[in-house]
C-alpha positions in Angstrom: 49.9 -12.1 2.1 51.4 -12.1 -1.4 54.5 -13.9 -0.1 52.5 -16.6 1.7 50.4 -17.2 -1.4 53.5 -17.4 -3.6 55.1 -19.8 -1.2 52.1 -22.1 -1.2 51.8 -22.1 -5.0 55.5 -22.6 -5.4 55.5 -25.6 -3.1 52.5 -27.2 -4.8 53.4 -26.4 -8.4 57.2 -26.5 -8.5 58.3 -29.0 -5.8 58.1 -32.8 -6.2 56.2 -34.8 -3.6 59.6 -35.5 -2.0 60.6 -31.8 -1.8 59.6 -28.9 0.4 60.0 -25.2 -0.2 62.9 -25.3 2.1 64.8 -27.4 -0.5 64.4 -24.7 -3.1 67.0 -21.9 -3.6 66.0 -18.5 -2.3 66.6 -17.1 -5.8 64.1 -19.6 -7.4 61.5 -18.6 -4.9 62.1 -14.9 -5.4 61.7 -15.3 -9.2 58.5 -17.3 -8.7 57.1 -14.6 -6.4 57.9 -11.9 -9.0 56.4 -14.0 -11.8 53.2 -14.6 -9.8 52.8 -10.9 -9.1 53.0 -10.2 -12.8 50.6 -13.1 -13.7 48.0 -11.7 -11.3 48.3 -8.2 -12.8 48.3 -8.9 -16.5 45.3 -9.2 -18.6 47.2 -11.6 -20.9 47.8 -14.3 -18.2 46.1 -17.5 -19.5 42.9 -18.4 -17.8 44.2 -22.0 -17.3 47.0 -20.7 -15.2 44.7 -18.6 -13.0 42.4 -21.6 -12.7 45.4 -23.7 -11.6 46.1 -21.1 -8.9 42.5 -21.0 -7.7 42.5 -24.9 -7.5 45.6 -25.0 -5.4 44.2 -22.3 -3.0 40.8 -23.9 -2.7 42.4 -27.3 -1.8 44.9 -25.8 0.7 44.3 -27.1 4.3 44.2 -23.5 5.7 41.5 -22.5 3.2 39.5 -25.7 3.7 39.6 -25.2 7.5 37.7 -21.9 7.0 34.7 -23.9 5.9 33.6 -21.4 3.3 32.2 -24.1 0.9 33.6 -22.1 -2.0 32.7 -23.2 -5.5 35.5 -22.6 -8.0 34.1 -20.4 -10.8 34.0 -21.6 -14.4 33.1 -19.6 -17.5 30.5 -21.2 -19.7 30.3 -19.9 -23.3 26.7 -19.3 -24.2 27.0 -19.1 -27.9 
């Protein structure tokens, strides 16, 4: 779900190694969820941010447990 994805990304990208998402304020989490939704819908979201999201998802234990052997895509300019 969108909420679960946002929570995983928030904890990985915003919390220090000594914090959990439970330590964050509900307002901060809500703002992050809204921002994430906008990032995923906009054409102007930097590719680096999207790659960061894909990296976090691909390394998450629940995703790894699926055993999908997913390769993170990377654009190569052929000019």
